MOPAC internal coordinates of N, CA, C and O (Angstrom, degrees):
PM7 1SCF
backbone

  N    0.0000 0     0.00 0     0.00 0    0    0    0
  C    1.4686 1     0.00 0     0.00 0    1    0    0
  C    1.5179 1   110.22 1     0.00 0    2    1    0
  O    1.2310 1   120.54 1   142.28 1    3    2    1
  N    1.3197 1   116.57 1   -37.72 1    3    2    1
  C    1.4384 1   119.59 1  -178.39 1    5    3    2
  C    1.5061 1   112.03 1   -67.48 1    6    5    3
  O    1.2310 1   119.72 1   146.64 1    7    6    5
  N    1.3267 1   118.15 1   -33.36 1    7    6    5
  C    1.4623 1   122.04 1   177.32 1    9    7    6
  C    1.5378 1   111.66 1   -65.55 1   10    9    7
  O    1.2310 1   121.02 1   139.69 1   11   10    9
  N    1.3079 1   115.65 1   -40.31 1   11   10    9
  C    1.4780 1   119.37 1   179.92 1   13   11   10
  C    1.5071 1   110.36 1   -67.32 1   14   13   11
  O    1.2310 1   119.21 1   144.73 1   15   14   13
  N    1.3098 1   119.12 1   -35.27 1   15   14   13
  C    1.4771 1   120.95 1   178.72 1   17   15   14
  C    1.5261 1   110.09 1   -68.61 1   18   17   15
  O    1.2310 1   120.20 1   140.66 1   19   18   17
  N    1.3432 1   117.23 1   -39.34 1   19   18   17
  C    1.4565 1   120.08 1   178.82 1   21   19   18
  C    1.5429 1   109.89 1   -67.23 1   22   21   19
  O    1.2310 1   120.94 1   139.99 1   23   22   21
  N    1.3277 1   115.80 1   -40.01 1   23   22   21
  C    1.4822 1   120.50 1   178.65 1   25   23   22
  C    1.5555 1   108.86 1   -64.81 1   26   25   23
  O    1.2310 1   120.02 1   135.61 1   27   26   25
  N    1.2886 1   117.57 1   -44.39 1   27   26   25
  C    1.4855 1   121.70 1   179.15 1   29   27   26
  C    1.5052 1   110.33 1   -63.32 1   30   29   27
  O    1.2310 1   119.37 1   138.63 1   31   30   29
  N    1.3104 1   118.80 1   -41.37 1   31   30   29
  C    1.4452 1   123.05 1  -179.86 1   33   31   30
  C    1.5516 1   109.95 1   -63.47 1   34   33   31
  O    1.2310 1   120.95 1   138.87 1   35   34   33
  N    1.3517 1   115.78 1   -41.13 1   35   34   33
  C    1.4507 1   119.96 1  -179.48 1   37   35   34
  C    1.5176 1   110.12 1   -68.15 1   38   37   35
  O    1.2310 1   120.26 1   136.29 1   39   38   37
  N    1.2768 1   117.11 1   -43.71 1   39   38   37
  C    1.4641 1   121.90 1  -179.39 1   41   39   38
  C    1.5395 1   110.32 1   -62.71 1   42   41   39
  O    1.2310 1   120.08 1   133.02 1   43   42   41
  N    1.3150 1   117.45 1   -46.98 1   43   42   41
  C    1.4663 1   121.95 1   177.90 1   45   43   42
  C    1.5357 1   111.31 1   -62.46 1   46   45   43
  O    1.2310 1   120.25 1   142.12 1   47   46   45
  N    1.3398 1   117.13 1   -37.88 1   47   46   45
  C    1.4725 1   120.98 1   179.81 1   49   47   46
  C    1.5249 1   109.62 1   -66.61 1   50   49   47
  O    1.2310 1   120.72 1   139.86 1   51   50   49
  N    1.3339 1   116.24 1   -40.14 1   51   50   49
  C    1.4971 1   119.70 1   178.77 1   53   51   50
  C    1.5193 1   110.07 1   -65.33 1   54   53   51
  O    1.2310 1   120.90 1   134.98 1   55   54   53
  N    1.3452 1   115.89 1   -45.02 1   55   54   53
  C    1.4734 1   117.05 1   178.52 1   57   55   54
  C    1.5339 1   112.81 1   -63.64 1   58   57   55
  O    1.2310 1   120.23 1   139.86 1   59   58   57
  N    1.3082 1   117.17 1   -40.14 1   59   58   57
  C    1.4591 1   120.44 1   178.35 1   61   59   58
  C    1.5367 1   110.36 1   -64.83 1   62   61   59
  O    1.2310 1   119.53 1   137.74 1   63   62   61
  N    1.3180 1   118.50 1   -42.26 1   63   62   61
  C    1.4358 1   121.60 1   177.78 1   65   63   62
  C    1.5478 1   111.40 1   -63.89 1   66   65   63
  O    1.2310 1   121.10 1   140.54 1   67   66   65
  N    1.3284 1   115.51 1   -39.46 1   67   66   65
  C    1.4592 1   120.40 1   178.40 1   69   67   66
  C    1.5324 1   110.60 1   -64.61 1   70   69   67
  O    1.2310 1   119.54 1   133.99 1   71   70   69
  N    1.3166 1   118.48 1   -46.01 1   71   70   69
  C    1.4382 1   121.58 1   179.32 1   73   71   70
  C    1.5387 1   112.52 1   -68.35 1   74   73   71
  O    1.2310 1   120.34 1   146.28 1   75   74   73
  N    1.3110 1   116.96 1   -33.72 1   75   74   73
  C    1.4528 1   119.99 1   175.16 1   77   75   74
  C    1.5296 1   110.44 1   -64.86 1   78   77   75
  O    1.2310 1   120.18 1   134.07 1   79   78   77
  N    1.3156 1   117.25 1   -45.93 1   79   78   77
  C    1.4532 1   120.31 1   176.92 1   81   79   78
  C    1.5108 1   112.10 1   -62.98 1   82   81   79
  O    1.2310 1   120.27 1   138.13 1   83   82   81
  N    1.3362 1   117.09 1   -41.87 1   83   82   81
  C    1.4691 1   120.64 1   176.75 1   85   83   82
  C    1.5260 1   111.27 1   -62.02 1   86   85   83
  O    1.2310 1   120.04 1   139.70 1   87   86   85
  N    1.3088 1   117.53 1   -40.30 1   87   86   85
  C    1.4694 1   121.44 1   178.66 1   89   87   86
  C    1.5270 1   110.90 1   -65.15 1   90   89   87
  O    1.2310 1   119.34 1   139.12 1   91   90   89
  N    1.3090 1   118.86 1   -40.88 1   91   90   89
  C    1.4405 1   121.69 1   176.97 1   93   91   90
  C    1.5270 1   112.38 1   -63.97 1   94   93   91
  O    1.2310 1   121.27 1   137.02 1   95   94   93
  N    1.3443 1   115.18 1   -42.98 1   95   94   93
  C    1.4832 1   119.14 1   176.30 1   97   95   94
  C    1.5029 1   111.32 1   -61.38 1   98   97   95
  O    1.2310 1   119.90 1   134.69 1   99   98   97
  N    1.3326 1   117.80 1   -45.31 1   99   98   97
  C    1.4521 1   120.59 1  -179.81 1  101   99   98
  C    1.5472 1   111.10 1   -63.96 1  102  101   99
  O    1.2310 1   120.19 1   143.07 1  103  102  101
  N    1.3255 1   117.24 1   -36.93 1  103  102  101
  C    1.4509 1   119.83 1   179.42 1  105  103  102
  C    1.5533 1   110.18 1   -65.27 1  106  105  103
  O    1.2310 1   120.75 1   135.86 1  107  106  105
  N    1.3295 1   116.17 1   -44.14 1  107  106  105
  C    1.4700 1   119.01 1   179.32 1  109  107  106
  C    1.5100 1   110.87 1   -63.68 1  110  109  107
  O    1.2310 1   120.07 1   136.19 1  111  110  109
  N    1.3223 1   117.48 1   -43.81 1  111  110  109
  C    1.4591 1   119.87 1   178.85 1  113  111  110
  C    1.5317 1   111.71 1   -64.48 1  114  113  111
  O    1.2310 1   120.03 1   142.21 1  115  114  113
  N    1.3192 1   117.55 1   -37.79 1  115  114  113
  C    1.4797 1   121.30 1   176.85 1  117  115  114
  C    1.5158 1   111.33 1   -61.89 1  118  117  115
  O    1.2310 1   120.41 1   138.67 1  119  118  117
  N    1.3061 1   116.83 1   -41.33 1  119  118  117
  C    1.4804 1   121.51 1   178.11 1  121  119  118
  C    1.5354 1   109.56 1   -64.40 1  122  121  119
  O    1.2310 1   120.57 1   137.83 1  123  122  121
  N    1.3317 1   116.52 1   -42.17 1  123  122  121
  C    1.4738 1   118.64 1   178.55 1  125  123  122
  C    1.5029 1   111.71 1   -63.57 1  126  125  123
  O    1.2310 1   120.35 1   136.87 1  127  126  125
  N    1.3394 1   116.93 1   -43.13 1  127  126  125
  C    1.4800 1   120.60 1   177.74 1  129  127  126
  C    1.5269 1   111.10 1   -62.29 1  130  129  127
  O    1.2310 1   120.63 1   137.55 1  131  130  129
  N    1.3229 1   116.40 1   -42.45 1  131  130  129
  C    1.4837 1   120.18 1   178.28 1  133  131  130
  C    1.5121 1   111.20 1   -60.73 1  134  133  131
  O    1.2310 1   120.11 1   138.51 1  135  134  133
  N    1.3403 1   117.40 1   -41.49 1  135  134  133
  C    1.4564 1   120.03 1   177.08 1  137  135  134
  C    1.5064 1   112.23 1   -64.46 1  138  137  135
  O    1.2310 1   120.00 1   140.61 1  139  138  137
  N    1.3340 1   117.60 1   -39.39 1  139  138  137
  C    1.4483 1   121.96 1   177.18 1  141  139  138
  C    1.5218 1   111.10 1   -63.06 1  142  141  139
  O    1.2310 1   120.93 1   136.01 1  143  142  141
  N    1.2988 1   115.82 1   -43.99 1  143  142  141
  C    1.4665 1   120.51 1   178.96 1  145  143  142
  C    1.5289 1   111.28 1   -63.33 1  146  145  143
  O    1.2310 1   121.20 1   139.97 1  147  146  145
  N    1.3445 1   115.31 1   -40.03 1  147  146  145
  C    1.4757 1   119.23 1   176.91 1  149  147  146
  C    1.5166 1   111.38 1   -62.71 1  150  149  147
  O    1.2310 1   120.25 1   138.45 1  151  150  149
  N    1.3026 1   117.13 1   -41.55 1  151  150  149
  C    1.4769 1   121.18 1   177.96 1  153  151  150
  C    1.5345 1   111.06 1   -61.96 1  154  153  151
  O    1.2310 1   120.97 1   136.76 1  155  154  153
  N    1.3360 1   115.76 1   -43.24 1  155  154  153
  C    1.4769 1   119.88 1  -179.12 1  157  155  154
  C    1.5163 1   109.67 1   -66.76 1  158  157  155
  O    1.2310 1   120.11 1   138.40 1  159  158  157
  N    1.3427 1   117.39 1   -41.60 1  159  158  157
  C    1.4681 1   118.71 1  -178.15 1  161  159  158
  C    1.5588 1   110.58 1   -68.76 1  162  161  159
  O    1.2310 1   120.66 1   146.95 1  163  162  161
  N    1.3458 1   116.35 1   -33.05 1  163  162  161
  C    1.4691 1   118.32 1   175.59 1  165  163  162
  C    1.5339 1   111.09 1   -64.79 1  166  165  163
  O    1.2310 1   120.68 1   139.23 1  167  166  165
  N    1.3328 1   116.31 1   -40.77 1  167  166  165
  C    1.4698 1   119.78 1   178.68 1  169  167  166
  C    1.5392 1   109.53 1   -65.66 1  170  169  167
  O    1.2310 1   120.33 1   138.56 1  171  170  169
  N    1.3300 1   116.97 1   -41.44 1  171  170  169
  C    1.4442 1   120.16 1   178.87 1  173  171  170
  C    1.5259 1   112.11 1   -62.97 1  174  173  171
  O    1.2310 1   121.10 1   140.54 1  175  174  173
  N    1.3192 1   115.50 1   -39.46 1  175  174  173
  C    1.4509 1   121.28 1   177.61 1  177  175  174
  C    1.5296 1   111.06 1   -63.47 1  178  177  175
  O    1.2310 1   119.87 1   139.34 1  179  178  177
  N    1.3363 1   117.86 1   -40.66 1  179  178  177
  C    1.4454 1   120.31 1   175.87 1  181  179  178
  C    1.5157 1   112.27 1   -63.14 1  182  181  179
  O    1.2310 1   120.14 1   139.84 1  183  182  181
  N    1.3141 1   117.34 1   -40.16 1  183  182  181
  C    1.4652 1   120.85 1   178.94 1  185  183  182
  C    1.5135 1   110.23 1   -65.51 1  186  185  183
  O    1.2310 1   120.09 1   140.14 1  187  186  185
  N    1.3519 1   117.43 1   -39.86 1  187  186  185
  C    1.4587 1   120.35 1   179.21 1  189  187  186
  C    1.5339 1   110.15 1   -65.66 1  190  189  187
  O    1.2310 1   120.18 1   138.69 1  191  190  189
  N    1.3132 1   117.26 1   -41.31 1  191  190  189
  C    1.4460 1   120.71 1   178.82 1  193  191  190
  C    1.5209 1   112.14 1   -61.88 1  194  193  191
  O    1.2310 1   120.50 1   138.26 1  195  194  193
  N    1.3486 1   116.66 1   -41.74 1  195  194  193
  C    1.4577 1   119.96 1   178.09 1  197  195  194
  C    1.5158 1   111.46 1   -66.99 1  198  197  195
  O    1.2310 1   120.45 1   143.03 1  199  198  197
  N    1.3281 1   116.74 1   -36.97 1  199  198  197
  C    1.4533 1   121.24 1   177.68 1  201  199  198
  C    1.5387 1   109.76 1   -65.17 1  202  201  199
  O    1.2310 1   120.94 1   137.43 1  203  202  201
  N    1.3235 1   115.80 1   -42.57 1  203  202  201
  C    1.4745 1   119.64 1   179.43 1  205  203  202
  C    1.5484 1   110.59 1   -64.75 1  206  205  203
  O    1.2310 1   120.65 1   143.75 1  207  206  205
  N    1.3148 1   116.35 1   -36.25 1  207  206  205
  C    1.4887 1   119.15 1   177.51 1  209  207  206
  C    1.5240 1   110.34 1   -66.93 1  210  209  207
  O    1.2310 1   120.45 1   141.37 1  211  210  209
  N    1.3449 1   116.74 1   -38.63 1  211  210  209
  C    1.4628 1   118.63 1   179.44 1  213  211  210
  C    1.5295 1   110.82 1   -68.35 1  214  213  211
  O    1.2310 1   120.95 1   140.32 1  215  214  213
  N    1.3141 1   115.79 1   -39.68 1  215  214  213
  C    1.4624 1   119.98 1   178.40 1  217  215  214
  C    1.5380 1   109.28 1   -62.89 1  218  217  215
  O    1.2310 1   120.26 1   135.78 1  219  218  217
  N    1.3012 1   117.11 1   -44.22 1  219  218  217
  C    1.4630 1   120.59 1   179.06 1  221  219  218
  C    1.4953 1   111.39 1   -61.85 1  222  221  219
  O    1.2310 1   120.31 1   138.89 1  223  222  221
  N    1.3496 1   117.01 1   -41.11 1  223  222  221
  C    1.4639 1   120.72 1   176.68 1  225  223  222
  C    1.5072 1   111.05 1   -58.97 1  226  225  223
  O    1.2310 1   120.04 1   130.58 1  227  226  225
  N    1.3449 1   117.52 1   -49.42 1  227  226  225
  C    1.4502 1   120.12 1  -179.09 1  229  227  226
  C    1.5191 1   112.24 1   -67.10 1  230  229  227
  O    1.2310 1   120.10 1   148.36 1  231  230  229
  N    1.3356 1   117.41 1   -31.64 1  231  230  229
  C    1.4386 1   119.67 1   177.27 1  233  231  230
  C    1.5471 1   110.65 1   -65.99 1  234  233  231
  O    1.2310 1   121.12 1   138.18 1  235  234  233
  N    1.3544 1   115.46 1   -41.82 1  235  234  233
  C    1.4476 1   118.44 1   178.14 1  237  235  234
  C    1.5027 1   112.34 1   -71.30 1  238  237  235
  O    1.2310 1   119.88 1   149.25 1  239  238  237
  N    1.3264 1   117.83 1   -30.75 1  239  238  237
  C    1.4693 1   121.50 1  -178.58 1  241  239  238
  C    1.5077 1   112.08 1   -82.34 1  242  241  239
  O    1.2310 1   119.33 1   162.98 1  243  242  241
  N    1.3275 1   118.89 1   -17.02 1  243  242  241
  C    1.4600 1   120.67 1  -175.79 1  245  243  242
  C    1.5201 1   112.39 1   -63.21 1  246  245  243
  O    1.2310 1   119.85 1   140.82 1  247  246  245
  N    1.3250 1   117.89 1   -39.18 1  247  246  245
  C    1.4619 1   121.90 1  -178.38 1  249  247  246
  C    1.5146 1   110.98 1   -64.07 1  250  249  247
  O    1.2310 1   119.05 1   125.05 1  251  250  249
  N    1.3216 1   119.43 1   -54.95 1  251  250  249
  C    1.4652 1   120.43 1   178.86 1  253  251  250
  C    1.5381 1   113.19 1   -62.36 1  254  253  251
  O    1.2310 1   120.58 1   144.98 1  255  254  253
  N    1.3505 1   116.50 1   -35.02 1  255  254  253
  C    1.4422 1   117.48 1   178.75 1  257  255  254
  C    1.5345 1   111.72 1   -67.40 1  258  257  255
  O    1.2310 1   120.13 1   142.52 1  259  258  257
  N    1.3166 1   117.36 1   -37.48 1  259  258  257
  C    1.4541 1   120.65 1   178.06 1  261  259  258
  C    1.5284 1   110.56 1   -66.25 1  262  261  259
  O    1.2310 1   120.12 1   140.87 1  263  262  261
  N    1.3289 1   117.37 1   -39.13 1  263  262  261
  C    1.4371 1   120.37 1   177.60 1  265  263  262
  C    1.5518 1   108.95 1   -66.16 1  266  265  263
  O    1.2310 1   120.85 1   135.86 1  267  266  265
  N    1.3284 1   115.98 1   -44.14 1  267  266  265
  C    1.4557 1   118.30 1   178.25 1  269  267  266
  C    1.5207 1   113.25 1   -62.14 1  270  269  267
  O    1.2310 1   120.22 1   141.35 1  271  270  269
  N    1.3097 1   117.19 1   -38.65 1  271  270  269
  C    1.4707 1   120.46 1   177.82 1  273  271  270
  C    1.5310 1   109.14 1   -67.40 1  274  273  271
  O    1.2310 1   119.87 1   141.08 1  275  274  273
  N    1.2991 1   117.86 1   -38.92 1  275  274  273
  C    1.4574 1   119.31 1   179.36 1  277  275  274
  C    1.5218 1   110.53 1   -66.31 1  278  277  275
  O    1.2310 1   119.64 1   137.83 1  279  278  277
  N    1.3363 1   118.30 1   -42.17 1  279  278  277
  C    1.4697 1   121.30 1   177.87 1  281  279  278
  C    1.5183 1   110.31 1   -63.21 1  282  281  279
  O    1.2310 1   120.16 1   135.86 1  283  282  281
  N    1.3182 1   117.30 1   -44.14 1  283  282  281
  C    1.4462 1   121.49 1   179.11 1  285  283  282
  C    1.5364 1   110.54 1   -60.06 1  286  285  283
  O    1.2310 1   120.76 1   134.74 1  287  286  285
  N    1.3245 1   116.14 1   -45.26 1  287  286  285
  C    1.4415 1   120.51 1   177.66 1  289  287  286
  C    1.5272 1   111.68 1   -61.18 1  290  289  287
  O    1.2310 1   120.54 1   139.15 1  291  290  289
  N    1.3221 1   116.58 1   -40.85 1  291  290  289
  C    1.4816 1   120.26 1   178.55 1  293  291  290
  C    1.4948 1   111.57 1   -64.16 1  294  293  291
  O    1.2310 1   120.74 1   135.33 1  295  294  293
  N    1.3824 1   116.19 1   -44.67 1  295  294  293
  C    1.4740 1   120.07 1   179.55 1  297  295  294
  C    1.5231 1   109.17 1   -64.83 1  298  297  295
  O    1.2310 1   118.86 1   137.10 1  299  298  297
  N    1.3074 1   119.79 1   -42.90 1  299  298  297
  C    1.4599 1   121.11 1   177.84 1  301  299  298
  C    1.5304 1   111.30 1   -60.19 1  302  301  299
  O    1.2310 1   121.32 1   136.76 1  303  302  301
  N    1.3181 1   115.07 1   -43.24 1  303  302  301
  C    1.4660 1   119.59 1   179.10 1  305  303  302
  C    1.5353 1   111.32 1   -62.65 1  306  305  303
  O    1.2310 1   120.89 1   136.93 1  307  306  305
  N    1.3351 1   115.91 1   -43.07 1  307  306  305
  C    1.4625 1   119.16 1  -179.60 1  309  307  306
  C    1.5128 1   110.87 1   -67.25 1  310  309  307
  O    1.2310 1   119.65 1   140.13 1  311  310  309
  N    1.3396 1   118.27 1   -39.87 1  311  310  309
  C    1.4442 1   121.65 1   177.59 1  313  311  310
  C    1.4877 1   110.84 1   -63.58 1  314  313  311
  O    1.2310 1   119.57 1   138.80 1  315  314  313
  N    1.2825 1   118.43 1   -41.20 1  315  314  313
  C    1.4567 1   122.20 1   178.88 1  317  315  314
  C    1.5061 1   110.77 1   -67.11 1  318  317  315
  O    1.2310 1   119.92 1   139.23 1  319  318  317
  N    1.3051 1   117.77 1   -40.77 1  319  318  317
  C    1.4714 1   121.19 1   177.37 1  321  319  318
  C    1.5433 1   110.29 1   -63.54 1  322  321  319
  O    1.2310 1   120.37 1   139.22 1  323  322  321
  N    1.3359 1   116.90 1   -40.78 1  323  322  321
  C    1.4651 1   120.94 1  -179.79 1  325  323  322
  C    1.5146 1   109.86 1   -65.54 1  326  325  323
  O    1.2310 1   119.77 1   138.62 1  327  326  325
  N    1.3291 1   118.04 1   -41.38 1  327  326  325
  C    1.4535 1   121.22 1  -179.80 1  329  327  326
  C    1.5364 1   110.08 1   -67.44 1  330  329  327
  O    1.2310 1   120.14 1   141.90 1  331  330  329
  N    1.2899 1   117.33 1   -38.10 1  331  330  329
  C    1.4590 1   121.60 1   178.52 1  333  331  330
  C    1.5340 1   109.24 1   -62.87 1  334  333  331
  O    1.2310 1   119.50 1   140.39 1  335  334  333
  N    1.3425 1   118.56 1   -39.61 1  335  334  333
  C    1.4586 1   123.02 1  -179.08 1  337  335  334
  C    1.5200 1   109.63 1   -68.40 1  338  337  335
  O    1.2310 1   120.70 1   139.19 1  339  338  337
  N    1.3601 1   116.27 1   -40.81 1  339  338  337
  C    1.4630 1   119.30 1  -178.94 1  341  339  338
  C    1.5097 1   111.87 1   -67.25 1  342  341  339
  O    1.2310 1   119.63 1   146.31 1  343  342  341
  N    1.3334 1   118.31 1   -33.69 1  343  342  341
  C    1.4571 1   121.35 1  -178.71 1  345  343  342
  C    1.5146 1   110.81 1   -73.87 1  346  345  343
  O    1.2310 1   119.54 1   152.87 1  347  346  345
  N    1.3358 1   118.48 1   -27.13 1  347  346  345
  C    1.4546 1   119.17 1  -176.20 1  349  347  346
  C    1.5024 1   113.24 1   -81.04 1  350  349  347
  O    1.2310 1   120.10 1   180.00 1  351  350  349

């Protein structure tokens, strides 16, 4: 009976040591994965901020560009009208 108790104690100790080691390895890998995910989300955040800055730039530039296009169209139209009058 005493031999079986010693054997059982050794087997349980080995299993507990194995699961403890497995838990430590899983914890370390989880921390590494979390750090990788944080790095990826930081990069994505930077990309989003740059995209928002570009959108804001184009939003602010859209008004002056529309006015410039309108003025250019008006000047082209007036030049064409003037040329048509000179040819007639």
